[in-house]
Legacy VTK file of the C-alpha trace (Angstrom):
# vtk DataFile Version 3.0
C-alpha trace
ASCII
DATASET POLYDATA
POINTS 89 float
59.706 148.130 78.714
60.807 145.730 76.427
61.615 141.883 76.815
65.873 142.624 77.745
64.498 145.405 79.974
61.664 143.297 81.828
64.309 140.457 82.153
67.155 142.915 83.655
64.630 144.144 86.333
63.334 140.312 87.164
67.249 139.501 87.598
67.598 142.894 89.922
64.775 142.029 91.904
65.546 138.085 92.471
68.957 139.544 94.059
67.810 141.800 95.559
64.937 139.042 97.430
67.911 136.713 97.888
70.110 139.219 100.008
66.841 140.537 101.460
65.995 136.946 102.794
69.672 136.051 103.794
69.628 139.466 105.991
66.273 138.980 107.376
67.739 135.543 108.799
70.276 137.736 110.982
68.062 140.547 111.828
68.142 139.097 115.414
72.122 140.068 115.167
71.293 144.172 114.280
71.952 146.625 116.509
69.551 149.052 117.592
71.080 151.691 114.855
70.424 149.294 112.341
67.311 148.063 113.074
65.677 151.112 111.859
67.060 151.703 108.687
66.345 147.828 108.291
62.366 148.890 108.644
63.111 151.502 106.495
64.340 149.773 103.842
61.428 147.056 104.271
59.006 149.850 103.949
60.792 150.658 100.791
60.589 147.109 99.617
56.876 146.654 100.324
56.328 149.842 97.892
58.779 148.480 95.175
57.031 145.066 95.125
53.719 146.562 94.862
54.864 149.346 92.190
56.548 146.579 90.222
53.220 143.928 90.333
50.690 146.746 89.021
53.277 147.681 86.319
53.057 143.694 85.599
49.497 143.491 85.299
49.211 146.844 83.039
50.443 147.720 80.094
53.811 147.272 79.136
54.120 150.757 78.570
53.536 152.225 81.776
55.740 149.380 83.236
58.750 151.420 81.069
58.322 154.494 83.685
58.030 152.069 86.472
60.922 150.159 85.630
63.230 153.479 85.733
61.617 154.825 89.188
61.957 151.164 90.276
65.890 150.908 89.645
66.379 154.239 91.715
64.619 152.638 94.596
66.345 149.140 93.840
69.738 151.285 93.885
68.990 152.634 96.933
67.587 149.221 98.933
70.818 147.546 97.609
73.174 150.191 99.091
71.202 150.444 102.275
71.537 146.283 102.269
75.389 146.737 101.368
75.391 149.070 104.501
73.411 146.993 106.491
75.895 143.597 105.386
78.983 145.612 105.906
78.191 146.788 109.350
77.557 143.178 110.568
81.029 141.941 109.084
LINES 1 90
89 0 1 2 3 4 5 6 7 8 9 10 11 12 13 14 15 16 17 18 19 20 21 22 23 24 25 26 27 28 29 30 31 32 33 34 35 36 37 38 39 40 41 42 43 44 45 46 47 48 49 50 51 52 53 54 55 56 57 58 59 60 61 62 63 64 65 66 67 68 69 70 71 72 73 74 75 76 77 78 79 80 81 82 83 84 85 86 87 88
């Protein structure tokens, strides 16, 4: 993974982390049907953070492969956060 791709991945993760933290503060307001989706997304978040951390600790070449897979999960998590946020409006 080149420096630009790594920078973009870090930016995406930072934005998702901020949105996650904001939504976490509002979880007490979530309806029960959203709690299930929230819990599923939290599992994906944990897996994503673990993969990114392992990729960073290993060779940058391996991070390229993880970066592609991580982007898919990032998009999935971002979509779920949007659905949750839209439901809370």
